[in-house]
C-alpha positions in Angstrom: -23.6 -2.1 -7.3 -20.9 -4.4 -8.7 -18.5 -6.0 -6.2 -15.5 -3.8 -5.2 -12.5 -5.1 -7.2 -9.2 -5.8 -5.4 -6.4 -4.2 -7.5 -2.7 -5.1 -7.5 0.0 -3.3 -9.4 3.1 -5.4 -10.0 6.0 -5.4 -12.5 7.7 -8.7 -13.2 7.1 -12.1 -11.6 7.8 -13.5 -8.2 6.5 -16.8 -6.7 5.1 -14.9 -3.8 3.0 -12.8 -6.2 1.3 -16.0 -7.5 0.7 -17.2 -3.9 -1.0 -14.0 -3.0 -3.0 -13.8 -6.3 -4.3 -17.4 -5.9 -5.2 -16.8 -2.2 -6.9 -13.4 -2.6 -8.8 -14.5 -5.6 -10.7 -17.2 -3.6 -13.0 -14.6 -2.2 -12.5 -11.6 -4.4 -12.3 -10.4 -8.0 -8.7 -9.5 -8.7 -7.5 -6.9 -11.2 -3.7 -7.4 -11.7 -2.2 -4.4 -13.5 1.1 -5.9 -14.6 3.3 -6.8 -17.6 4.1 -9.7 -19.9 6.1 -11.4 -17.2 3.0 -11.9 -15.0 0.4 -12.0 -17.7 -0.1 -15.8 -17.2 -1.7 -15.1 -13.9 -4.7 -13.7 -15.8 -5.7 -17.4 -16.3 -6.3 -17.9 -12.5 -10.0 -18.0 -11.7 -11.4 -14.5 -10.7 -8.3 -12.7 -12.0 -8.2 -10.1 -14.8 -4.8 -9.1 -16.1 -4.3 -5.6 -17.6 -1.1 -4.6 -19.3 0.1 -1.5 -17.5 1.3 0.3 -20.6 -2.4 0.4 -21.7 -2.9 2.8 -18.8 0.1 5.1 -19.3 -1.1 8.6 -20.0 0.6 11.9 -21.2 0.1 13.2 -17.7 2.2 10.4 -16.2 4.9 10.8 -18.9 5.0 14.6 -18.1 5.4 13.8 -14.4 8.2 11.2 -15.2 10.1 13.8 -17.2 10.0 16.2 -14.3 10.6 13.8 -11.4 13.8 14.1 -9.5 15.5 12.5 -6.5 14.1 14.5 -3.6 16.1 12.4 -1.1 19.5 13.5 -2.4 18.9 17.1 -2.9 15.7 19.0 -2.6 16.6 21.2 -5.6 18.2 18.3 -7.6 17.8 18.3 -11.4 19.0 14.8 -11.8 16.5 12.9 -14.0 15.5 9.3 -13.5 16.4 6.6 -16.0 13.0 5.5 -17.0 11.6 5.3 -20.6 8.1 6.2 -21.7 7.0 2.6 -21.2 8.1 2.9 -17.6 10.9 0.4 -18.2 13.8 0.8 -15.8 16.1 -1.1 -13.4 13.9 -1.9 -10.4 16.5 -4.0 -8.6 15.2 -4.0 -5.0 16.5 -1.1 -3.0 15.7 2.5 -2.5 16.5 4.2 -5.8 15.0 7.2 -7.6 13.6 4.9 -10.3 12.0 2.6 -7.8 10.6 5.7 -5.9 9.0 6.9 -9.2 7.3 3.6 -9.8 5.6 3.8 -6.3 4.1 7.1 -7.4 3.3 5.8 -10.9 1.0 3.1 -9.6 -1.5 5.7 -8.4 -1.6 7.2 -12.0 -2.2 3.6 -13.4 -4.9 2.9 -10.8 -6.6 6.2 -11.6 -6.6 5.6 -15.3 -8.0 2.1 -14.7 -10.8 3.5 -12.7 -11.6 6.1 -15.3 -11.3 3.7 -18.2 -13.6 1.0 -16.6 -15.9 3.4 -14.8 -15.0 2.1 -11.3 -15.7 4.6 -8.5 -14.1 2.6 -5.6 -11.4 0.0 -5.4 -9.5 -1.9 -2.8 -5.8 -1.8 -3.4 -3.2 -4.2 -2.0 0.5 -4.6 -2.3 1.5 -7.8 -4.0 2.6 -9.2 -0.7 -0.6 -8.6 1.3 -3.2 -11.3 2.0 -6.8 -10.4 2.6 -9.0 -12.7 4.7 -12.6 -11.5 3.9 -14.6 -10.5 0.8 -13.9 -6.8 0.1 -17.6 -5.9 0.1 -17.9 -7.3 3.6 -14.9 -5.3 4.8 -16.3 -2.1 3.3 -19.7 -2.7 5.0 -18.2 -2.7 8.5 -16.4 0.6 8.1 -18.0 3.7 9.6 -20.8 5.0 7.4 -19.7 7.4 4.8 -16.1 6.1 4.7 -14.6 6.1 1.2 -10.8 6.5 1.3 -9.1 4.4 4.0 -5.6 3.3 4.6 -2.9 2.8 7.3 -1.6 5.9 9.0 1.2 6.1 11.5 -0.2 9.1 13.4 1.4 8.6 16.8 5.0 9.8 17.5 5.4 10.5 13.7 6.7 14.0 13.3 9.8 12.6 11.5 8.8 9.2 10.2 5.7 10.5 8.3 4.1 7.2 7.1 0.8 6.4 5.4 0.5 3.2 3.5 -1.9 1.9 0.8 -0.7 -1.7 1.1 -4.3 -2.5 2.0 -6.6 0.4 1.2 -9.9 1.7 -0.1 -9.2 4.2 -2.8 -11.6 6.5 -4.8 -11.2 8.7 -7.9 -11.0 11.7 -5.6 -8.1 10.2 -3.7 -6.2 9.6 -7.0 -6.9 13.2 -8.1 -5.8 14.7 -4.7 -2.7 12.6 -4.6 -1.6 13.6 -8.1 -2.3 17.3 -7.2 0.0 16.9 -4.2 2.7 15.2 -6.3 2.7 18.1 -8.8 2.7 20.7 -6.1 5.8 19.1 -4.6 7.8 17.9 -7.6 6.7 20.3 -10.4 5.4 23.5 -8.9 7.3 23.2 -5.6 4.6 25.1 -3.8 4.2 22.4 -1.1 7.7 21.2 -0.4 7.2 22.8 3.1 5.0 19.8 4.0 8.1 17.7 4.0 10.4 20.2 5.7 10.5 18.4 9.1 11.5 15.1 7.4 14.0 16.8 5.1 15.7 18.6 8.0 15.8 15.4 10.1 17.4 13.5 7.2 20.0 16.2 6.7 20.8 15.8 10.4 21.4 12.1 10.1 18.0 10.7 10.9 17.1 7.3 9.1 14.4 6.9 6.5 13.7 8.4 3.2 11.0 10.4 1.4 8.7 8.2 -0.7 5.0 7.7 -1.6 4.3 6.8 2.0 5.4 10.3 3.1 2.9 11.8 0.7 0.0 9.6 1.8 0.8 10.9 5.3 0.8 14.5 4.1 -2.5 14.0 2.3 -4.1 12.8 5.5 -2.4 15.6 7.6 -3.6 18.3 5.1 -7.2 17.1 5.4 -8.1 17.8 1.8 -10.2 14.6 1.9 -11.5 12.5 4.8 -9.3 9.4 5.3 -10.1 6.6 7.7 -7.1 4.9 9.5 -7.3 1.2 8.9 -5.3 0.6 12.1 -8.6 1.5 13.9 -10.3 -1.4 15.7 -13.5 -2.5 13.9 -16.0 -5.2 14.6 -17.2 -8.3 12.7 -19.8 -10.4 14.6 -19.0 -8.6 17.8 -15.3 -9.6 17.4 -12.6 -6.9 17.6 -10.6 -6.8 14.3 -8.1 -4.7 12.5 -6.0 -4.6 9.4 -2.3 -5.5 9.7 0.1 -2.6 8.9 3.1 -5.0 8.5 3.9 -8.4 10.0 7.4 -7.3 10.9 6.2 -4.1 12.6 4.4 -3.7 16.0 2.6 -0.6 14.6 -1.1 -0.4 15.3 -3.8 1.8 16.9 -1.4 2.7 19.8 1.5 3.4 17.6 4.7 1.4 17.8 3.7 0.0 21.1 0.6 -1.8 19.9 1.6 -5.4 19.4 4.0 -8.0 20.9 6.7 -9.3 18.7 8.5 -12.6 18.6 11.2 -14.3 16.5 10.4 -16.8 13.8 13.4 -18.3 12.1 15.4 -15.3 13.2 12.9 -12.9 11.8 11.1 -10.5 14.2 7.3 -10.6 13.6 4.0 -10.0 15.4 3.2 -12.6 18.0 0.3 -14.4 16.4 -2.2 -17.1 17.4 -4.2 -19.2 14.9 -7.6 -20.3 15.9 -11.1 -20.7 14.3 -9.5 -20.3 10.8 -8.2 -16.9 11.6 -5.0 -15.1 12.8 -5.0 -13.0 16.0 -2.2 -10.6 17.0 -1.4 -10.2 20.7 -1.5 -6.6 22.0 1.0 -5.3 24.5 -1.7 -5.6 27.2 -2.4 -9.2 26.4 -5.5 -9.0 24.3 -5.9 -10.7 20.9 -7.1 -8.8 17.9 -8.3 -10.7 14.8 -6.4 -9.7 11.7 -8.4 -9.0 8.5 -5.2 -9.0 6.5 -1.5 -9.8 6.9 1.1 -7.7 5.1 4.2 -9.9 4.5 6.6 -7.0 4.2 10.4 -7.1 3.8 12.0 -10.4 5.0 8.6 -12.0 6.0 7.7 -13.0 2.4 9.1 -16.5 2.9 6.3 -17.1 5.4 3.5 -16.5 2.9 2.9 -20.0 1.7 3.1 -21.5 5.2 0.7 -18.9 6.8 -1.9 -19.1 4.0 -2.0 -22.9 3.9 -3.6 -22.7 7.3 -6.6 -20.7 6.0 -9.5 -22.7 4.4 
C-alpha cells in the first residue's frame, strides 16, 4: 500500500501556508490542491501541486448554483457571488461565499481521490502542523478505523462542531457528506438536523452554521463510523492526542480539558516542550503529548517560532 498522502486545500498565498507546507513535507507526501498563487510551492520536496479547477465537477457547479445563506434565513433564495471557476471574494470573515468554499473543498478532495485512485487521505487545514508520519498515526488508531476527525461531543447541543482540520477521510466520507449537503441545501429533507442550532441563533446565541455543523451532524446521524481524534491514543506507551485548536481548551473532556495561558496577549493551551515534542497540560495537571498543533485564528503568528523547535 502506498503511503497515505497529506492533503491541503488552499486558495491564494500566505507565508504561514509555506511554513506549514515545508514543515509537514519533512515526514509526509503533501498534495496541495491550490491555485496559481501558490503553485510555486509544488517545487518543495515531497509536495505535489494540483490546480483546483482541474477537480471542479458539474456536481459541484450544480451545488454552487443552489447554495444559499442558511445563516441569514433558512428559506433564503439569495445566491452566492461565485463563478464557475470558484472565484469569489474570500476576504477573511464569515460570509456566504466563504462558507461555500468550506463545503467545496470536500468536493475537490473527493474528485482528487477518484481521479488518482486514492482510497484514504489525511486532510489538514493550511494552519495545522503534523508531528509524525501519517502512516504511523494511522497504525495507532483502533483497528478498523477509517474516517476520523475532531468532534465536540460534550455540552454541544447548540455549538455542534466537528472539524476536519486534522482528519482521516475516505471516499465513503466524501459521498456521505455530499449526500447530507444536498439533503439540507437542495432537497431540504434534513434541515431538522440543524433545528436546535437555528432556533438558538434566532434567540441570540453566538455562532453560525457552516461545514463544521455538518461534520457534527454526520457523526451524530451515524451513517458511517467516525473516530474522535480528541481521544487519547498511545505511541510507545505515551499518552497522545491530536490538537483541536491551540486557542481552545477543547479535548476529550470537552471545554474543560486543558489549561490555558497568555502568550503575547493571546490565550493558548499551556504547553511544555521536551524531548522534541509539545505537551499540553490537562486541568488535572497531567501532560499529554500533541501529535499536531492547529494554529487557528490569531495563533498563526506563532507558527514559525513553534516549528523551529522541532527537529
